[in-house]
C-alpha positions in Angstrom: -45.1 48.8 8.3 -46.0 46.3 5.6 -42.5 46.4 4.2 -41.0 45.6 7.7 -43.5 42.8 8.1 -42.6 41.3 4.8 -38.8 41.4 5.7 -39.5 39.7 9.0 -41.4 36.9 7.3 -38.6 36.5 4.8 -36.0 36.1 7.6 -38.4 33.6 9.4 -38.6 31.5 6.2 -34.9 31.7 5.8 -34.3 30.5 9.3 -36.7 27.6 8.8 -34.9 26.6 5.6 -31.5 26.7 7.4 -32.9 24.5 10.2 -34.3 22.0 7.7 -31.1 21.9 5.8 -29.1 21.3 9.0 -31.4 18.4 10.0 -31.3 16.8 6.6 -27.5 17.2 6.4 -27.1 15.5 9.8 -29.0 12.4 8.8 -27.2 12.2 5.4 -23.8 12.5 7.0 -24.5 10.1 9.8 -25.6 7.4 7.3 -22.5 7.7 5.1 -20.6 4.4 5.0 -17.0 4.5 6.4 -14.3 4.2 3.8 -11.1 2.3 4.4 -7.7 2.2 2.7 -6.3 -1.1 1.4 -4.2 -3.1 4.0 -5.7 -1.2 6.9 -5.9 -3.2 10.1 -9.2 -1.7 10.9 -10.8 -2.4 7.6 -13.4 -5.2 7.2 -13.4 -4.9 3.4 -11.9 -7.7 1.3 -8.5 -6.0 1.0 -8.3 -5.1 4.7 -6.4 -6.8 7.6 -9.1 -6.7 10.3 -9.5 -10.5 10.4 -5.8 -11.2 10.9 -5.5 -8.4 13.5 -8.5 -9.8 15.4 -7.0 -13.3 15.3 -3.7 -12.1 16.8 -5.4 -9.9 19.3 -7.4 -12.9 20.6 -4.3 -15.1 20.8 -1.7 -12.7 22.2 -1.8 -10.1 24.9 0.2 -7.2 23.3 -1.2 -6.5 19.8 -1.8 -2.9 18.8 -1.6 -0.4 16.0 1.3 2.0 15.5 0.3 5.3 13.9 3.3 7.5 14.8 6.6 8.1 12.9 9.4 5.5 13.3 11.4 7.9 15.3 8.9 7.4 18.1 8.9 3.6 18.1 8.7 2.4 21.7 11.7 0.9 23.6 10.0 -1.8 25.6 11.4 -4.7 27.6 11.1 -7.9 25.6 11.0 -8.4 21.8 8.7 -6.4 19.5 7.5 -7.3 16.0 6.6 -4.5 13.7 4.4 -5.6 10.7 4.7 -3.3 7.6 2.1 -4.5 5.1 2.4 -2.9 1.6 3.6 0.6 2.6 2.2 3.4 0.5 5.4 5.3 0.3 9.2 4.8 0.7 10.6 6.2 4.0 13.2 8.9 3.7 16.8 8.3 5.0 16.0 9.5 8.5 12.9 7.3 8.9 14.8 4.3 7.4 17.6 4.9 9.9 15.0 4.8 12.7 13.6 1.5 11.5 17.1 0.0 11.4 17.8 1.3 14.9 14.6 -0.3 16.1 15.8 -3.7 14.6 19.3 -3.4 16.1 17.9 -3.0 19.6 16.7 -6.6 19.3 13.3 -6.2 17.6 11.9 -7.7 14.4 10.4 -5.9 11.3 8.3 -8.0 8.9 7.9 -6.2 5.6 5.4 -7.7 3.2 5.4 -5.8 -0.1 4.9 -6.8 -3.7 8.1 -5.0 -4.7 10.3 -4.0 -1.7 13.0 -2.3 -3.7 14.1 0.9 -1.9 13.5 -0.6 1.6 16.5 -1.7 3.6 18.8 -2.1 0.5 16.7 -5.0 -0.7 17.5 -6.0 -4.3 15.0 -7.6 -6.7 14.8 -8.9 -10.2 11.8 -9.0 -12.5 10.3 -12.4 -13.4 7.6 -13.5 -15.8 4.7 -15.4 -14.1 1.5 -16.4 -15.9 -0.4 -17.7 -12.9 -0.4 -16.4 -9.3 -0.7 -19.8 -7.7 2.7 -21.2 -6.9 4.1 -24.2 -5.0 6.2 -22.7 -2.2 9.0 -24.4 -0.3 9.9 -23.3 3.2 13.2 -23.7 5.0 12.4 -27.4 5.9 11.6 -28.1 2.2 7.9 -28.7 2.9 5.6 -27.9 0.0 2.9 -25.3 0.5 0.5 -23.6 -2.0 -0.1 -19.8 -2.2 -1.0 -17.0 -4.5 1.9 -14.6 -5.3 1.0 -11.5 -7.4 4.5 -9.9 -7.2 6.3 -9.3 -10.5 9.7 -9.6 -8.9 11.8 -12.1 -6.8 14.3 -11.3 -4.1 18.1 -11.3 -4.6 19.4 -12.4 -1.2 22.9 -11.5 0.1 25.3 -14.2 1.2 24.4 -13.8 4.9 20.6 -13.9 4.3 18.6 -16.9 5.3 16.0 -18.0 2.6 12.7 -18.7 4.3 10.4 -19.2 1.3 11.0 -19.8 -2.4 9.2 -21.1 -5.5 10.3 -22.2 -9.0 10.8 -18.5 -10.0 13.0 -17.5 -7.1 13.1 -16.4 -3.5 10.0 -14.8 -2.0 10.9 -14.4 1.7 14.3 -13.9 3.3 15.6 -13.2 6.8 18.4 -10.7 7.5 20.2 -9.9 10.7 20.7 -6.3 11.9 22.6 -6.1 15.2 20.5 -8.0 17.8 17.4 -7.9 15.7 15.9 -9.4 12.5 14.5 -8.2 9.3 12.1 -10.5 7.4 11.0 -9.5 3.8 8.2 -11.3 1.9 6.6 -10.6 -1.4 3.0 -11.5 -0.6 1.0 -8.9 1.4 -2.2 -10.4 0.0 -1.8 -13.4 2.3 -2.9 -11.2 5.2 -6.0 -9.7 3.6 -9.5 -10.7 4.7 -10.3 -12.3 1.4 -7.2 -14.4 1.1 -6.0 -15.2 4.7 -8.0 -18.5 4.8 -7.4 -19.5 1.2 -4.9 -22.3 0.3 -1.9 -22.3 2.8 -1.7 -18.5 3.3 -2.3 -18.6 7.1 0.4 -21.2 7.8 2.8 -19.3 5.6 2.2 -16.0 7.4 2.3 -17.6 10.9 5.6 -19.3 9.8 7.1 -15.9 9.1 5.9 -14.4 12.4 7.0 -17.4 14.5 10.6 -17.4 13.2 11.3 -16.5 16.9 9.1 -18.1 19.5 6.2 -15.9 20.6 5.4 -15.4 24.2 3.2 -13.1 26.4 6.0 -10.5 26.5 6.2 -10.2 22.7 4.5 -7.1 21.3 3.1 -7.1 17.8 2.7 -3.7 16.2 0.8 -3.1 12.9 2.5 -0.1 11.3 -0.3 2.2 10.1 2.0 5.2 9.8 3.1 4.0 6.3 -0.5 3.9 5.2 -0.8 7.6 5.5 -2.6 7.6 8.8 -0.3 9.5 11.1 -2.8 10.1 13.9 -6.2 11.6 14.3 -7.1 15.0 13.0 -7.8 17.8 15.5 -11.4 17.8 14.3 -11.9 14.2 15.5 -12.3 15.4 19.1 -15.5 17.2 18.2 -19.0 15.6 17.8 -20.5 15.5 14.3 -23.4 17.7 15.3 -21.1 20.4 16.6 -19.1 20.4 13.3 -22.3 20.6 11.4 -23.5 23.6 13.4 -20.1 25.2 13.0 -20.3 24.7 9.2 -23.9 26.2 9.1 -22.7 29.2 11.1 -19.9 29.9 8.7 -22.3 29.5 5.8 -24.8 31.9 7.4 -22.0 34.5 8.0 -21.0 34.3 4.4 -24.5 34.8 3.2 -25.0 37.8 5.5 -21.8 39.5 4.3 -22.8 38.8 0.7 -26.2 40.3 1.4 -24.6 43.5 2.7 -22.6 43.8 -0.5 -19.2 43.1 0.9 -16.4 42.2 -1.6 -14.2 39.2 -0.9 -10.6 40.3 -1.5 -9.0 42.7 -4.0 -9.2 42.6 -7.8 -6.6 40.0 -8.9 -4.5 40.2 -12.0 -4.9 37.3 -14.5 -2.5 34.5 -13.5 -0.9 34.5 -17.0 0.6 37.9 -16.3 2.4 37.0 -13.1 3.5 33.3 -13.2 5.7 31.1 -15.3 4.1 27.8 -16.2 5.8 24.5 -15.4 5.9 23.3 -19.1 8.2 26.2 -20.3 11.2 24.0 -20.4 9.3 21.4 -22.4 8.2 24.0 -24.9 11.7 25.4 -25.2 13.1 22.0 -25.8 10.5 21.2 -28.4 11.2 24.5 -30.2 14.9 23.8 -30.2 14.4 20.4 -31.7 12.1 21.8 -34.5 14.4 24.7 -35.3 17.5 22.6 -35.3 15.9 19.7 -37.3 16.9 17.4 -34.4 14.1 15.0 -35.2 16.2 11.9 -34.3 17.1 13.2 -30.8 13.4 14.1 -30.1 12.3 10.6 -31.3 14.9 8.9 -29.2 13.8 10.7 -26.1 10.2 9.8 -26.8 11.2 6.1 -27.2 13.2 6.1 -24.0 10.3 7.6 -22.1 8.0 4.9 -23.5 10.4 2.1 -22.3 10.3 3.6 -18.8 6.5 3.5 -19.0 6.5 -0.1 -20.3 8.6 -1.1 -17.3 6.4 0.7 -14.8 3.0 -0.4 -16.2 3.6 -3.7 -18.0 6.7 -5.0 -16.2 8.9 -5.0 -19.4 12.6 -4.5 -18.3 13.9 -1.1 -19.4 17.4 -2.5 -20.2 16.1 -4.8 -22.9 16.5 -3.8 -26.5 13.4 -3.1 -28.6 13.8 -6.4 -30.5 13.9 -8.3 -27.2 10.6 -6.7 -26.1 8.6 -8.5 -28.8 7.7 -11.5 -26.6 6.4 -9.2 -23.9 4.4 -7.0 -26.3 2.8 -10.1 -27.8 1.2 -10.8 -24.4 0.2 -7.2 -23.4 -0.5 -5.3 -26.7 -4.0 -6.7 -27.3 -5.1 -4.4 -30.1 -2.3 -5.4 -32.4 -1.5 -8.8 -34.1 1.8 -10.4 -33.4 3.0 -10.0 -37.0 2.3 -6.3 -36.9 4.0 -6.0 -33.6 7.2 -7.6 -35.0 7.0 -5.3 -38.0 6.5 -2.3 -35.7 9.6 -3.2 -33.6 11.7 -3.9 -36.7 10.9 -0.6 -38.4 11.3 1.3 -35.1 14.8 -0.2 -34.6 15.8 0.8 -38.2 14.5 4.4 -37.7 16.3 4.8 -34.3 19.5 3.5 -35.9 19.6 6.2 -38.6 21.9 9.2 -38.1 19.2 11.5 -39.5 15.5 11.2 -40.1 13.1 13.4 -42.1 10.3 15.4 -40.7 7.8 13.1 -42.3 9.4 10.1 -40.6 9.5 11.9 -37.3 5.8 12.8 -37.4 4.8 9.3 -38.5 6.8 7.5 -35.7 6.0 10.1 -33.1 2.3 9.4 -33.7 2.9 5.6 -33.5 4.8 5.8 -30.2 2.2 8.1 -28.8 -0.5 5.6 -29.7 1.3 2.9 -27.8 1.9 5.2 -24.9 -1.8 6.0 -24.5 -2.6 2.2 -24.6 0.0 1.5 -21.9 -1.3 4.4 -19.7 -4.9 3.3 -20.0 -4.0 -0.3 -19.0 
């Protein structure tokens, strides 16, 4: 009898602990601040677009968010404007075709992205800019001031209309597709909460939107699908307290099964015995280089990869020779003096120009390139 009484007390205390844990978890979860992604039209954070969305919503009747794939874009009477602000990913060919069909039906897409290469066959070229603040000329040759953080400028086609430009090149163009219009600009930061009222950003943005006259029948859609938000999760229809109780129920069930000595799943063989690792090709290639004394080929591959990385992280064009990269490295390679950088490039060019290199030279320059690679990756 005493044993049964002790077990009952133990279960009572266990139940009390579960209830206390549930109550504490509910209050902790309910007070968690909401997180927003950059360029989200619901975000009140500095890099969000809530201020601009609210402004348009107060001024116009048809302003809303679009969170579905482009294949489902609405076919409404009257013109529609789709705002794509710094998309997180490049649409595939099917989605891009849907965007173009949307434009050809008489609608407008305004794409604001720091580097729009890959969208709508837009071509760009890299430029060197020391300061973000630029004097911008619109189509009427009026001078405006704005911050541009883009490392590229647009290369318009003959039929494109140049809307905005600065001393480094074109930063906004207008292109016709059927009965509609595509507008591409390089300054998504103009729409953010922290920058919309700075300098001439608001007039610049409104100038892009008002290329065609707005009226009460004009619908403005903020494309949130390209920000990774493709609709609400199925869990969003349930209350937080219900989800919390559901989680607690699962946890209690697991504990009860564990208490009864149940085993979760069969004995699994070690992974190394049944899978092939993704770096097998790299290991095989490295072994082939070592056995064949192909040190120069290996070093050339390492140098080419580093040039790709320099273009991606530091904006140094890949098609430049190493000797032409010195001026860029002087500005970005902070841990090395200019004279040592010039010596590094000169010696690297000589080594890569040799028909054969020794193992000692290979190890020395492989370490040097690896050192630069780590500094580029770390910023």
